[in-house]
Structures are given as C-alpha cells and as structure tokens.
N, CA, C and O atoms as a GROMACS GRO file, in nm:
protein
  352
    1MET      N    1  -0.041  -1.063   8.764
    1MET     CA    2   0.099  -1.095   8.750
    1MET      C    3   0.161  -1.097   8.891
    1MET      O    4   0.141  -1.006   8.971
    2SER      N    5   0.234  -1.201   8.917
    2SER     CA    6   0.299  -1.212   9.048
    2SER      C    7   0.425  -1.127   9.051
    2SER      O    8   0.470  -1.078   8.947
    3TRP      N    9   0.481  -1.110   9.169
    3TRP     CA   10   0.600  -1.028   9.182
    3TRP      C   11   0.720  -1.093   9.112
    3TRP      O   12   0.810  -1.023   9.066
    4GLN      N   13   0.721  -1.228   9.104
    4GLN     CA   14   0.830  -1.296   9.035
    4GLN      C   15   0.828  -1.265   8.885
    4GLN      O   16   0.932  -1.245   8.823
    5GLU      N   17   0.708  -1.262   8.827
    5GLU     CA   18   0.697  -1.229   8.685
    5GLU      C   19   0.739  -1.085   8.661
    5GLU      O   20   0.806  -1.055   8.562
    6GLY      N   21   0.700  -0.995   8.751
    6GLY     CA   22   0.739  -0.854   8.740
    6GLY      C   23   0.889  -0.837   8.742
    6GLY      O   24   0.946  -0.761   8.664
    7VAL      N   25   0.953  -0.910   8.834
    7VAL     CA   26   1.100  -0.905   8.843
    7VAL      C   27   1.162  -0.962   8.715
    7VAL      O   28   1.258  -0.906   8.663
    8ALA      N   29   1.108  -1.071   8.666
    8ALA     CA   30   1.161  -1.133   8.544
    8ALA      C   31   1.149  -1.039   8.425
    8ALA      O   32   1.243  -1.026   8.346
    9VAL      N   33   1.035  -0.973   8.410
    9VAL     CA   34   1.016  -0.879   8.298
    9VAL      C   35   1.113  -0.762   8.312
    9VAL      O   36   1.171  -0.718   8.213
   10THR      N   37   1.130  -0.712   8.433
   10THR     CA   38   1.222  -0.601   8.458
   10THR      C   39   1.365  -0.640   8.422
   10THR      O   40   1.437  -0.563   8.359
   11VAL      N   41   1.406  -0.759   8.462
   11VAL     CA   42   1.543  -0.806   8.434
   11VAL      C   43   1.563  -0.820   8.283
   11VAL      O   44   1.667  -0.781   8.230
   12VAL      N   45   1.466  -0.875   8.214
   12VAL     CA   46   1.477  -0.892   8.068
   12VAL      C   47   1.486  -0.755   8.001
   12VAL      O   48   1.569  -0.736   7.912
   13LEU      N   49   1.401  -0.661   8.041
   13LEU     CA   50   1.405  -0.527   7.982
   13LEU      C   51   1.536  -0.455   8.010
   13LEU      O   52   1.590  -0.388   7.923
   14LEU      N   53   1.588  -0.470   8.132
   14LEU     CA   54   1.719  -0.412   8.165
   14LEU      C   55   1.830  -0.474   8.080
   14LEU      O   56   1.920  -0.404   8.034
   15GLY      N   57   1.822  -0.604   8.059
   15GLY     CA   58   1.922  -0.672   7.975
   15GLY      C   59   1.915  -0.624   7.831
   15GLY      O   60   2.019  -0.600   7.769
   16LEU      N   61   1.796  -0.610   7.778
   16LEU     CA   62   1.782  -0.559   7.641
   16LEU      C   63   1.832  -0.415   7.630
   16LEU      O   64   1.898  -0.378   7.532
   17GLY      N   65   1.801  -0.334   7.730
   17GLY     CA   66   1.849  -0.196   7.730
   17GLY      C   67   2.000  -0.188   7.738
   17GLY      O   68   2.062  -0.108   7.668
   18ALA      N   69   2.060  -0.271   7.822
   18ALA     CA   70   2.206  -0.271   7.834
   18ALA      C   71   2.271  -0.319   7.705
   18ALA      O   72   2.373  -0.264   7.662
   19GLY      N   73   2.212  -0.420   7.643
   19GLY     CA   74   2.265  -0.468   7.515
   19GLY      C   75   2.256  -0.362   7.408
   19GLY      O   76   2.350  -0.343   7.331
   20ALA      N   77   2.143  -0.292   7.402
   20ALA     CA   78   2.127  -0.184   7.304
   20ALA      C   79   2.227  -0.073   7.331
   20ALA      O   80   2.283  -0.016   7.237
   21PHE      N   81   2.250  -0.042   7.456
   21PHE     CA   82   2.348   0.062   7.491
   21PHE      C   83   2.488   0.024   7.445
   21PHE      O   84   2.560   0.107   7.389
   22LEU      N   85   2.527  -0.101   7.468
   22LEU     CA   86   2.660  -0.146   7.428
   22LEU      C   87   2.676  -0.148   7.276
   22LEU      O   88   2.781  -0.112   7.223
   23VAL      N   89   2.573  -0.190   7.207
   23VAL     CA   90   2.579  -0.195   7.060
   23VAL      C   91   2.584  -0.054   7.002
   23VAL      O   92   2.658  -0.029   6.907
   24ALA      N   93   2.507   0.038   7.059
   24ALA     CA   94   2.500   0.174   7.006
   24ALA      C   95   2.630   0.251   7.024
   24ALA      O   96   2.650   0.353   6.958
   25GLN      N   97   2.718   0.205   7.112
   25GLN     CA   98   2.846   0.273   7.133
   25GLN      C   99   2.946   0.243   7.022
   25GLN      O  100   3.045   0.315   7.007
   26ARG      N  101   2.923   0.140   6.945
   26ARG     CA  102   3.020   0.100   6.843
   26ARG      C  103   3.002   0.182   6.715
   26ARG      O  104   2.890   0.198   6.667
   27PRO      N  105   3.111   0.234   6.660
   27PRO     CA  106   3.101   0.310   6.535
   27PRO      C  107   3.048   0.226   6.418
   27PRO      O  108   2.980   0.278   6.330
   28SER      N  109   3.078   0.097   6.418
   28SER     CA  110   3.031   0.012   6.309
   28SER      C  111   2.878   0.004   6.308
   28SER      O  112   2.818  -0.009   6.202
   29PHE      N  113   2.817   0.012   6.425
   29PHE     CA  114   2.671   0.012   6.433
   29PHE      C  115   2.615   0.135   6.363
   29PHE      O  116   2.523   0.125   6.282
   30TRP      N  117   2.672   0.252   6.394
   30TRP     CA  118   2.621   0.376   6.336
   30TRP      C  119   2.648   0.384   6.187
   30TRP      O  120   2.567   0.438   6.111
   31LEU      N  121   2.762   0.329   6.143
   31LEU     CA  122   2.790   0.324   5.999
   31LEU      C  123   2.687   0.240   5.926
   31LEU      O  124   2.631   0.283   5.826
   32GLU      N  125   2.664   0.122   5.976
   32GLU     CA  126   2.566   0.033   5.913
   32GLU      C  127   2.425   0.092   5.920
   32GLU      O  128   2.349   0.083   5.824
   33PHE      N  129   2.391   0.152   6.034
   33PHE     CA  130   2.260   0.216   6.049
   33PHE      C  131   2.243   0.328   5.947
   33PHE      O  132   2.138   0.339   5.883
   34GLY      N  133   2.345   0.412   5.932
   34GLY     CA  134   2.340   0.521   5.835
   34GLY      C  135   2.329   0.472   5.692
   34GLY      O  136   2.254   0.527   5.612
   35LEU      N  137   2.404   0.366   5.660
   35LEU     CA  138   2.397   0.311   5.525
   35LEU      C  139   2.258   0.255   5.494
   35LEU      O  140   2.204   0.278   5.386
   36ARG      N  141   2.202   0.182   5.587
   36ARG     CA  142   2.068   0.126   5.565
   36ARG      C  143   1.963   0.235   5.554
   36ARG      O  144   1.874   0.229   5.469
   37LEU      N  145   1.974   0.335   5.640
   37LEU     CA  146   1.879   0.446   5.636
   37LEU      C  147   1.893   0.523   5.504
   37LEU      O  148   1.793   0.562   5.443
   38GLY      N  149   2.017   0.543   5.460
   38GLY     CA  150   2.040   0.611   5.333
   38GLY      C  151   1.984   0.533   5.215
   38GLY      O  152   1.926   0.591   5.124
   39ARG      N  153   2.001   0.401   5.217
   39ARG     CA  154   1.947   0.318   5.108
   39ARG      C  155   1.796   0.326   5.102
   39ARG      O  156   1.737   0.319   4.994
   40LEU      N  157   1.733   0.340   5.217
   40LEU     CA  158   1.586   0.347   5.220
   40LEU      C  159   1.535   0.485   5.179
   40LEU      O  160   1.439   0.496   5.104
   41LEU      N  161   1.600   0.590   5.229
   41LEU     CA  162   1.546   0.725   5.212
   41LEU      C  163   1.596   0.798   5.088
   41LEU      O  164   1.525   0.883   5.035
   42LEU      N  165   1.716   0.767   5.040
   42LEU     CA  166   1.772   0.840   4.927
   42LEU      C  167   1.688   0.830   4.801
   42LEU      O  168   1.665   0.933   4.737
   43PRO      N  169   1.641   0.712   4.761
   43PRO     CA  170   1.557   0.708   4.640
   43PRO      C  171   1.429   0.790   4.654
   43PRO      O  172   1.387   0.854   4.558
   44LYS      N  173   1.367   0.788   4.771
   44LYS     CA  174   1.245   0.865   4.791
   44LYS      C  175   1.275   1.015   4.788
   44LYS      O  176   1.198   1.093   4.732
   45ALA      N  177   1.385   1.055   4.848
   45ALA     CA  178   1.422   1.196   4.849
   45ALA      C  179   1.455   1.243   4.707
   45ALA      O  180   1.414   1.352   4.668
   46LEU      N  181   1.527   1.162   4.631
   46LEU     CA  182   1.559   1.201   4.494
   46LEU      C  183   1.434   1.212   4.408
   46LEU      O  184   1.422   1.303   4.326
   47LYS      N  185   1.342   1.120   4.426
   47LYS     CA  186   1.217   1.124   4.351
   47LYS      C  187   1.139   1.252   4.384
   47LYS      O  188   1.083   1.316   4.295
   48TYR      N  189   1.136   1.288   4.511
   48TYR     CA  190   1.065   1.409   4.554
   48TYR      C  191   1.133   1.534   4.499
   48TYR      O  192   1.066   1.626   4.452
   49LEU      N  193   1.264   1.539   4.505
   49LEU     CA  194   1.338   1.658   4.465
   49LEU      C  195   1.343   1.678   4.314
   49LEU      O  196   1.358   1.791   4.267
   50THR      N  197   1.332   1.571   4.238
   50THR     CA  198   1.346   1.582   4.092
   50THR      C  199   1.214   1.578   4.018
   50THR      O  200   1.213   1.572   3.895
   51ARG      N  201   1.102   1.581   4.090
   51ARG     CA  202   0.973   1.577   4.020
   51ARG      C  203   0.949   1.711   3.951
   51ARG      O  204   1.002   1.814   3.991
   52ARG      N  205   0.867   1.708   3.847
   52ARG     CA  206   0.838   1.828   3.769
   52ARG      C  207   0.698   1.879   3.799
   52ARG      O  208   0.613   1.808   3.851
   53MET      N  209   0.679   2.005   3.763
   53MET     CA  210   0.546   2.064   3.772
   53MET      C  211   0.460   2.006   3.660
   53MET      O  212   0.513   1.956   3.561
   54PRO      N  213   0.329   2.012   3.676
   54PRO     CA  214   0.243   1.978   3.562
   54PRO      C  215   0.273   2.074   3.446
   54PRO      O  216   0.314   2.188   3.469
   55GLN      N  217   0.253   2.029   3.324
   55GLN     CA  218   0.292   2.106   3.206
   55GLN      C  219   0.222   2.242   3.200
   55GLN      O  220   0.284   2.341   3.161
   56GLU      N  221   0.095   2.248   3.238
   56GLU     CA  222   0.023   2.375   3.233
   56GLU      C  223   0.084   2.477   3.330
   56GLU      O  224   0.102   2.594   3.296
   57GLU      N  225   0.115   2.430   3.450
   57GLU     CA  226   0.175   2.520   3.548
   57GLU      C  227   0.315   2.563   3.506
   57GLU      O  228   0.354   2.678   3.526
   58GLU      N  229   0.390   2.471   3.448
   58GLU     CA  230   0.525   2.506   3.404
   58GLU      C  231   0.520   2.610   3.294
   58GLU      O  232   0.601   2.703   3.294
   59ALA      N  233   0.424   2.598   3.201
   59ALA     CA  234   0.410   2.696   3.093
   59ALA      C  235   0.374   2.833   3.152
   59ALA      O  236   0.429   2.935   3.109
   60ALA      N  237   0.284   2.837   3.250
   60ALA     CA  238   0.247   2.963   3.313
   60ALA      C  239   0.366   3.023   3.389
   60ALA      O  240   0.385   3.144   3.387
   61TRP      N  241   0.444   2.940   3.453
   61TRP     CA  242   0.561   2.988   3.526
   61TRP      C  243   0.664   3.046   3.429
   61TRP      O  244   0.722   3.151   3.456
   62ARG      N  245   0.685   2.978   3.317
   62ARG     CA  246   0.781   3.030   3.218
   62ARG      C  247   0.735   3.164   3.161
   62ARG      O  248   0.818   3.252   3.138
   63GLN      N  249   0.606   3.180   3.141
   63GLN     CA  250   0.555   3.309   3.094
   63GLN      C  251   0.580   3.417   3.200
   63GLN      O  252   0.618   3.529   3.167
   64ALA      N  253   0.556   3.383   3.325
   64ALA     CA  254   0.582   3.478   3.434
   64ALA      C  255   0.730   3.513   3.441
   64ALA      O  256   0.766   3.628   3.467
   65GLU      N  257   0.816   3.415   3.417
   65GLU     CA  258   0.960   3.441   3.416
   65GLU      C  259   0.996   3.540   3.305
   65GLU      O  260   1.076   3.632   3.326
   66ARG      N  261   0.937   3.523   3.188
   66ARG     CA  262   0.964   3.615   3.076
   66ARG      C  263   0.917   3.757   3.110
   66ARG      O  264   0.979   3.854   3.066
   67ARG      N  265   0.810   3.769   3.187
   67ARG     CA  266   0.761   3.900   3.229
   67ARG      C  267   0.842   3.956   3.346
   67ARG      O  268   0.826   4.073   3.382
   68GLY      N  269   0.928   3.873   3.405
   68GLY     CA  270   1.006   3.916   3.520
   68GLY      C  271   0.933   3.900   3.652
   68GLY      O  272   0.968   3.964   3.751
   69GLN      N  273   0.831   3.813   3.654
   69GLN     CA  274   0.751   3.794   3.775
   69GLN      C  275   0.754   3.648   3.822
   69GLN      O  276   0.660   3.601   3.885
   70GLY      N  277   0.860   3.578   3.792
   70GLY     CA  278   0.869   3.436   3.826
   70GLY      C  279   0.863   3.408   3.974
   70GLY      O  280   0.796   3.315   4.018
   71ASP      N  281   0.936   3.490   4.052
   71ASP     CA  282   0.937   3.468   4.198
   71ASP      C  283   0.799   3.492   4.259
   71ASP      O  284   0.754   3.416   4.345
   72GLU      N  285   0.732   3.598   4.213
   72GLU     CA  286   0.598   3.626   4.265
   72GLU      C  287   0.502   3.513   4.228
   72GLU      O  288   0.419   3.473   4.310
   73TRP      N  289   0.514   3.463   4.106
   73TRP     CA  290   0.426   3.354   4.062
   73TRP      C  291   0.446   3.229   4.148
   73TRP      O  292   0.350   3.165   4.190
   74LEU      N  293   0.573   3.195   4.174
   74LEU     CA  294   0.601   3.078   4.256
   74LEU      C  295   0.551   3.097   4.399
   74LEU      O  296   0.497   3.004   4.459
   75ARG      N  297   0.569   3.217   4.454
   75ARG     CA  298   0.523   3.246   4.589
   75ARG      C  299   0.371   3.233   4.598
   75ARG      O  300   0.319   3.176   4.694
   76GLU      N  301   0.300   3.285   4.498
   76GLU     CA  302   0.154   3.277   4.497
   76GLU      C  303   0.109   3.131   4.480
   76GLU      O  304   0.011   3.089   4.542
   77ARG      N  305   0.180   3.055   4.398
   77ARG     CA  306   0.147   2.913   4.379
   77ARG      C  307   0.164   2.838   4.511
   77ARG      O  308   0.080   2.755   4.547
   78TRP      N  309   0.272   2.868   4.582
   78TRP     CA  310   0.296   2.802   4.709
   78TRP      C  311   0.188   2.837   4.810
   78TRP      O  312   0.140   2.749   4.882
   79MET      N  313   0.149   2.964   4.816
   79MET     CA  314   0.044   3.006   4.910
   79MET      C  315  -0.090   2.943   4.872
   79MET      O  316  -0.167   2.905   4.960
   80ARG      N  317  -0.118   2.932   4.743
   80ARG     CA  318  -0.244   2.873   4.698
   80ARG      C  319  -0.249   2.726   4.740
   80ARG      O  320  -0.352   2.678   4.788
   81LYS      N  321  -0.139   2.654   4.723
   81LYS     CA  322  -0.134   2.513   4.764
   81LYS      C  323  -0.149   2.501   4.915
   81LYS      O  324  -0.211   2.407   4.964
   82ARG      N  325  -0.090   2.594   4.987
   82ARG     CA  326  -0.095   2.589   5.132
   82ARG      C  327  -0.237   2.613   5.184
   82ARG      O  328  -0.281   2.548   5.278
   83ARG      N  329  -0.307   2.707   5.121
   83ARG     CA  330  -0.443   2.738   5.163
   83ARG      C  331  -0.538   2.623   5.134
   83ARG      O  332  -0.624   2.591   5.216
   84THR      N  333  -0.522   2.560   5.018
   84THR     CA  334  -0.616   2.456   4.979
   84THR      C  335  -0.576   2.319   5.033
   84THR      O  336  -0.657   2.226   5.030
   85GLY      N  337  -0.454   2.307   5.082
   85GLY     CA  338  -0.408   2.178   5.131
   85GLY      C  339  -0.373   2.083   5.018
   85GLY      O  340  -0.364   1.962   5.038
   86TYR      N  341  -0.354   2.138   4.898
   86TYR     CA  342  -0.325   2.058   4.780
   86TYR      C  343  -0.179   2.018   4.779
   86TYR      O  344  -0.091   2.100   4.804
   87SER      N  345  -0.152   1.892   4.750
   87SER     CA  346  -0.014   1.847   4.733
   87SER      C  347  -0.010   1.747   4.620
   87SER      O  348  -0.104   1.669   4.600
   88GLU      N  349   0.099   1.750   4.548
   88GLU     CA  350   0.111   1.661   4.431
   88GLU      C  351   0.162   1.526   4.471
   88GLU      O  352   0.179   1.439   4.385
   0.00000   0.00000   0.00000
C-alpha cells in the first residue's frame, strides 16, 4: 500500500468516526437505538423469565415447600446445575 492509499484510508476512517460522533450526540439517535434494542431483547428476556421448571422438578419443589425446605431445595438445585454445567 502506498502512502497515498494510507492517507486516504485514514481520512475515510476519521470521517466515519466524526460522523458517528455527531450522530451519537443526538437524543433521537439514543431513543431509536433503545427502542430497537428493546424490541430485539424484550421477547427473549420475557421468554427466559417466564419459563417453567420441568414437571418432575416442580412437584419435588412443591413437596419441599410443604416441608418448609423450599429455599434449601432451590439452592441445592442451583448448585447441582452449576456443578454439572446443565442448563435448560
């Protein structure tokens, strides 16, 4: 690459950086960015947060709750998943 090409690439990159800087200062950019990000991530987050346990585990958890050991059961379940690397 000759020095002229290097200068041209540098000028183009500086121009793109300056344009991005000017656009990022506008509140409308951040509003639109937040809305688009929310539209993409909110359905995935809701799906993750509202998923249920498998029926067998839920039945065992409910039995532990009736015995007054629900928190311990959940803590042990979490540690078991962490040790085995299991994720649903």
